[in-house]
C-alpha positions as CSV (number, residue, x, y, z in Angstrom):
1,X,-11.2,22.8,-10.2
2,X,-14.9,22.3,-10.2
3,X,-15.9,20.2,-7.3
4,X,-19.2,18.4,-6.8
5,X,-21.6,19.5,-4.1
6,X,-22.2,16.0,-2.7
7,X,-20.1,12.9,-2.2
8,X,-20.5,9.3,-1.1
9,X,-19.5,8.6,2.5
10,X,-19.9,5.7,4.9
11,X,-22.2,6.4,7.8
12,X,-22.7,4.5,11.1
13,X,-26.5,4.3,11.0
14,X,-26.7,3.0,14.6
15,X,-24.3,1.3,17.0
16,X,-23.9,-2.3,16.1
17,X,-22.2,-4.9,13.9
18,X,-20.6,-4.3,10.5
19,X,-24.0,-4.2,8.8
20,X,-24.7,-0.7,10.3
21,X,-22.2,0.8,8.0
22,X,-24.0,2.2,4.9
23,X,-23.1,4.4,2.0
24,X,-24.9,7.8,2.1
25,X,-24.7,11.1,0.3
26,X,-23.2,14.0,2.2
27,X,-22.2,17.5,1.3
28,X,-18.6,17.9,0.2
29,X,-16.9,19.6,3.2
30,X,-15.3,23.0,2.9
31,X,-11.8,23.5,4.3
32,X,-11.2,26.2,6.8
33,X,-7.9,28.1,7.6
34,X,-5.0,25.7,7.7
35,X,-7.1,22.8,6.3
36,X,-7.0,20.7,3.1
37,X,-9.8,19.2,1.1
38,X,-8.4,15.9,-0.1
39,X,-10.0,13.9,-2.9
40,X,-9.6,10.5,-1.1
41,X,-8.1,7.7,-3.1
42,X,-7.8,5.3,-0.2
43,X,-8.5,5.2,3.5
44,X,-7.2,2.8,6.2
45,X,-9.4,0.7,8.4
46,X,-8.4,0.7,12.1
47,X,-9.6,-0.7,15.4
48,X,-10.8,2.7,16.6
49,X,-13.2,2.7,13.6
50,X,-14.6,-0.6,14.8
51,X,-15.0,0.8,18.3
52,X,-16.7,3.9,16.9
53,X,-19.1,1.7,14.9
54,X,-20.0,-0.2,18.1
55,X,-20.8,3.0,19.9
56,X,-18.0,2.9,22.5
57,X,-15.5,5.3,21.0
58,X,-17.3,8.5,19.9
59,X,-15.5,11.1,17.7
60,X,-13.9,13.9,19.7
61,X,-15.7,17.3,19.7
62,X,-15.6,19.0,16.3
63,X,-14.6,15.8,14.4
64,X,-16.6,14.3,11.6
65,X,-19.0,11.5,12.6
66,X,-17.8,9.6,9.5
67,X,-15.3,6.9,10.4
68,X,-11.7,6.9,9.1
69,X,-8.5,8.2,10.6
70,X,-6.0,8.0,7.7
71,X,-6.3,8.9,4.1
72,X,-4.3,9.6,0.9
73,X,-5.2,11.5,-2.2
74,X,-4.9,14.7,-4.1
75,X,-5.4,18.1,-2.4
76,X,-8.1,19.8,-4.5
77,X,-8.9,22.8,-2.3
78,X,-7.4,24.5,0.8
79,X,-8.1,27.1,3.4
80,X,-6.0,30.2,4.1
81,X,-2.4,29.3,4.8
82,X,-2.5,26.0,3.0
83,X,-3.3,26.8,-0.6
84,X,0.3,26.1,-1.6
85,X,-0.5,22.3,-1.3
86,X,-3.3,22.3,-3.8
87,X,-2.5,19.8,-6.6
88,X,-0.2,17.7,-4.5
89,X,-0.7,14.1,-3.3
90,X,-0.6,13.7,0.4
91,X,-1.3,11.2,3.1
92,X,-2.8,12.5,6.3
93,X,-3.9,11.7,9.8
94,X,-7.4,12.9,10.4
95,X,-9.7,12.8,13.5
96,X,-12.5,11.4,11.4
97,X,-14.1,11.6,7.9
98,X,-11.8,9.2,6.0
99,X,-14.5,6.8,4.7
100,X,-15.6,9.3,2.0
101,X,-14.9,10.6,-1.5
102,X,-13.6,13.8,0.1
103,X,-12.2,14.5,3.5
104,X,-10.8,17.5,5.5
105,X,-7.2,17.1,6.8
106,X,-5.2,19.6,8.8
107,X,-2.3,20.7,6.7
108,X,0.0,20.1,9.7
109,X,-0.8,16.3,9.8
110,X,-0.5,15.9,6.0
111,X,2.7,14.5,4.6
112,X,3.8,14.1,1.0
113,X,3.3,10.7,-0.6
114,X,6.7,9.1,-0.4
115,X,8.4,8.4,-3.7
116,X,7.7,4.8,-4.9
117,X,4.5,4.3,-2.9
118,X,1.0,4.1,-4.4
119,X,-1.8,6.2,-2.8
120,X,-3.2,3.1,-1.3
121,X,0.1,2.3,0.4
122,X,0.5,5.9,1.5
123,X,-2.9,5.8,3.1
124,X,-1.8,2.8,5.2
125,X,0.9,4.8,6.9
126,X,-0.4,7.6,9.1
127,X,-2.4,6.0,11.9
128,X,0.0,3.1,12.5
129,X,3.1,5.1,12.0
130,X,2.1,8.0,14.3
131,X,0.9,5.5,17.0
132,X,4.0,3.3,17.0
133,X,6.4,6.2,16.8
134,X,4.8,8.1,19.7
135,X,4.3,5.1,22.0
136,X,7.3,2.8,21.2
137,X,10.0,5.4,20.5
138,X,8.9,8.7,22.2
139,X,7.0,7.5,25.3
140,X,8.6,4.0,25.4
141,X,12.2,5.3,24.6
142,X,13.0,2.2,22.6
143,X,16.7,2.5,21.5
144,X,19.2,0.5,19.5
145,X,20.2,-2.8,21.0
146,X,17.1,-3.1,23.2
147,X,14.4,-5.8,23.3
148,X,10.8,-4.9,22.6
149,X,7.7,-7.1,23.1
150,X,4.9,-6.2,20.7
151,X,1.4,-7.8,20.9
152,X,-0.7,-8.3,17.8
153,X,2.4,-8.8,15.7
154,X,0.6,-9.2,12.4
155,X,-1.9,-6.3,12.9
156,X,-1.3,-3.0,11.2
157,X,0.3,-1.7,14.3
158,X,2.3,-4.8,14.8
159,X,3.7,-5.0,11.2
160,X,4.7,-1.3,11.4
161,X,6.3,-1.8,14.8
162,X,8.4,-4.7,13.4
163,X,9.5,-2.5,10.5
164,X,10.5,0.4,12.7
165,X,12.3,-1.8,15.2
166,X,14.3,-3.5,12.4
167,X,15.4,-0.2,11.0
168,X,16.3,1.3,14.4
169,X,18.1,-1.7,15.7
170,X,15.5,-2.8,18.3
171,X,15.0,-6.6,18.6
172,X,11.2,-7.2,18.3
173,X,9.5,-10.1,20.0
174,X,5.9,-10.3,18.8
175,X,2.9,-12.4,19.9
176,X,0.5,-13.8,17.3
177,X,-2.5,-16.1,17.3
178,X,-1.3,-18.8,15.0
179,X,1.8,-20.5,13.7
180,X,1.2,-19.1,10.3
181,X,1.0,-15.6,11.7
182,X,4.2,-16.2,13.6
183,X,5.9,-17.3,10.4
184,X,4.7,-14.1,8.7
185,X,6.0,-11.9,11.5
186,X,9.4,-13.6,11.3
187,X,9.5,-13.0,7.5
188,X,8.8,-9.3,8.1
189,X,11.8,-9.1,10.4
190,X,10.7,-9.9,13.9
191,X,13.5,-11.3,16.1
192,X,11.1,-13.9,17.5
193,X,7.4,-14.7,17.4
194,X,5.3,-16.4,20.1
195,X,2.0,-18.2,19.5
196,X,0.2,-16.9,22.5
197,X,-2.4,-19.7,22.2
198,X,0.1,-22.5,22.6
199,X,3.0,-20.8,24.5
200,X,3.4,-18.7,27.7
201,X,4.8,-15.4,26.4
202,X,6.3,-14.6,29.8
203,X,8.4,-17.8,29.9
204,X,9.5,-17.4,26.3
205,X,10.4,-13.8,26.8
206,X,12.6,-14.7,29.8
207,X,14.2,-17.5,27.8
208,X,15.0,-15.3,24.8
209,X,16.4,-12.5,26.9
210,X,18.5,-14.7,29.2
211,X,16.2,-14.0,32.1
212,X,16.6,-10.2,32.0
213,X,13.3,-9.4,30.2
214,X,12.5,-6.9,27.5
215,X,13.1,-3.1,27.8
216,X,9.8,-1.9,26.4
217,X,6.4,-3.4,25.7
218,X,3.7,-2.1,23.2
219,X,0.4,-3.3,24.5
220,X,-3.0,-3.1,22.9
221,X,-4.6,-5.9,25.1
222,X,-4.6,-4.6,28.6
223,X,-6.7,-6.5,31.2
224,X,-5.0,-9.6,32.5
225,X,-2.0,-9.0,30.3
226,X,-0.8,-6.1,32.4
227,X,0.4,-8.2,35.4
228,X,2.1,-10.7,33.1
229,X,3.8,-8.0,31.1
230,X,5.3,-6.5,34.3
231,X,6.9,-9.9,34.8
232,X,8.4,-9.6,31.3
233,X,10.1,-6.2,31.8
234,X,13.8,-5.8,32.6
235,X,14.9,-3.3,35.2
236,X,14.0,0.2,34.2
237,X,11.6,-1.3,31.6
238,X,8.7,0.7,30.1
239,X,5.1,-0.5,29.4
240,X,3.2,1.6,26.8
241,X,-0.5,0.8,26.6
242,X,-2.4,1.9,23.6
243,X,-5.7,0.0,23.9
244,X,-7.6,-2.4,26.2
245,X,-9.0,-5.1,23.9
246,X,-8.8,-7.5,26.8
247,X,-10.4,-5.2,29.3
248,X,-9.7,-2.0,31.2
249,X,-9.1,-3.5,34.7
250,X,-5.9,-5.1,35.9
251,X,-4.4,-6.3,39.1
252,X,-0.6,-5.6,39.4
253,X,2.2,-6.2,41.8
254,X,3.1,-2.7,42.8
255,X,6.3,-3.9,44.6
256,X,7.6,-5.1,41.2
257,X,7.0,-1.7,39.8
258,X,9.1,0.2,42.3
259,X,11.7,-2.5,43.0
260,X,12.6,-2.8,39.3
261,X,12.0,0.9,38.5
262,X,9.3,0.2,35.9
263,X,7.4,2.8,34.0
264,X,3.7,2.4,32.9
265,X,2.5,4.8,30.4
266,X,-0.2,5.0,27.7
267,X,-1.8,7.4,25.2
268,X,-4.6,7.8,22.7
269,X,-3.9,9.7,19.5
270,X,-7.3,10.7,18.1
271,X,-8.3,13.3,20.8
272,X,-4.9,15.0,20.8
273,X,-4.6,18.6,19.4
274,X,-3.7,19.3,15.8
275,X,-0.6,21.1,17.1
276,X,0.6,17.9,18.9
277,X,-0.1,15.8,15.8
278,X,1.6,18.3,13.5
279,X,4.7,18.2,15.7
280,X,4.8,14.4,15.5
281,X,4.4,14.7,11.7
282,X,7.4,17.0,11.6
283,X,9.6,14.5,13.4
284,X,8.4,11.6,11.2
285,X,9.1,13.7,8.1
286,X,12.7,14.2,9.4
287,X,13.5,10.8,10.8
288,X,11.3,8.2,9.0
289,X,10.1,9.7,5.7
290,X,13.6,9.4,4.0
291,X,13.6,5.7,5.0
292,X,10.2,5.1,3.4
293,X,11.3,6.9,0.3
294,X,14.4,4.7,0.1
295,X,12.2,1.6,0.2
296,X,13.3,0.5,3.6
297,X,9.8,0.7,5.0
298,X,6.7,-0.5,3.1
299,X,3.3,-1.0,4.6
300,X,1.9,-4.5,4.6
301,X,-1.5,-4.5,3.0
302,X,-3.7,-7.6,3.4
303,X,-6.6,-6.5,1.3
304,X,-8.4,-3.5,-0.2
305,X,-12.2,-3.2,-0.4
306,X,-14.3,-0.7,-2.4
307,X,-15.6,2.1,-0.2
308,X,-19.2,0.7,-0.4
309,X,-18.0,-2.5,1.1
310,X,-16.8,-1.0,4.3
311,X,-18.9,-3.5,6.2
312,X,-17.0,-6.4,4.7
313,X,-13.7,-4.7,5.6
314,X,-14.9,-4.4,9.3
315,X,-16.0,-8.0,9.3
316,X,-12.5,-9.1,8.2
317,X,-10.9,-6.9,10.9
318,X,-13.1,-8.4,13.6
319,X,-12.2,-11.9,12.3
320,X,-8.5,-11.2,13.0
321,X,-7.7,-13.3,9.9
322,X,-5.7,-10.5,8.3
323,X,-2.0,-9.9,8.2
324,X,-1.2,-6.2,7.9
325,X,-3.6,-3.4,6.9
326,X,-7.1,-3.4,5.6
327,X,-7.9,-0.6,3.2
328,X,-10.8,1.1,1.5
329,X,-10.6,2.5,-2.1
330,X,-12.8,5.1,-3.7
331,X,-11.6,4.1,-7.1
332,X,-13.0,1.4,-9.3
């Protein structure tokens, strides 16, 4: 296949608001050993992209400076050890470079596009699916019959967490910022939804669980939420922190931690090694991919913007008016 020498990509011209995202011409990257060159059909927009644009979450060493952590499209070239995937459609977790016509993806983090999903739907899977699986199920040990509290219930992470909880028998309580979003979360399969602007989520959690509390919490807020979340945990409960949108400092009651045998954990995905991400991809392919192919899981997509309108996509994300994923498309 003849490939162009240059492509359109979205560059962060300087740290700032959505307006600093601009289309530029970049050389088409060349895949190395174990890497794929994907002709991107769609890319997901995620909170880490917003933080990178603001200048507070730089790409890890060796990663592209182009934003974008998840893609889907056709493999059009590959390095040594990965050429057997040329001509296939994949979705992939990448450490950067997704907002472009072409992107490099490690073969280990690429998964086949599940039957019945469009490329845009497939591109909405990797970042949220990897994040929820690692933190809620592998680090948070969520198991059938347990209660989970998930903040940001209608975000991309939240909607994926609801779907996985429903499939694996975990009762998901979510927090949302409006009654409409609470209704949307319930329609997606949440066991309960709390409007955090009008209700005290600690009191509601206690009421819903008969005073015992939830077994696991997926937290992207941090800050002052941490102390309140510890009050929500049942004995032997686990708190998994994935972001600190509400601040990185917290005051906690350490006595509550050891008296109730609580676990506080957390992780970031982007800087982890390709080997780690590939191992997660393998487990997802085994445990979750058949469920997606059966139609039991389908990503919730709020809206799709042309690649050149990445700034508008970021503005929508920062407004928090969306329910589900925000996507970019390279296709007219």
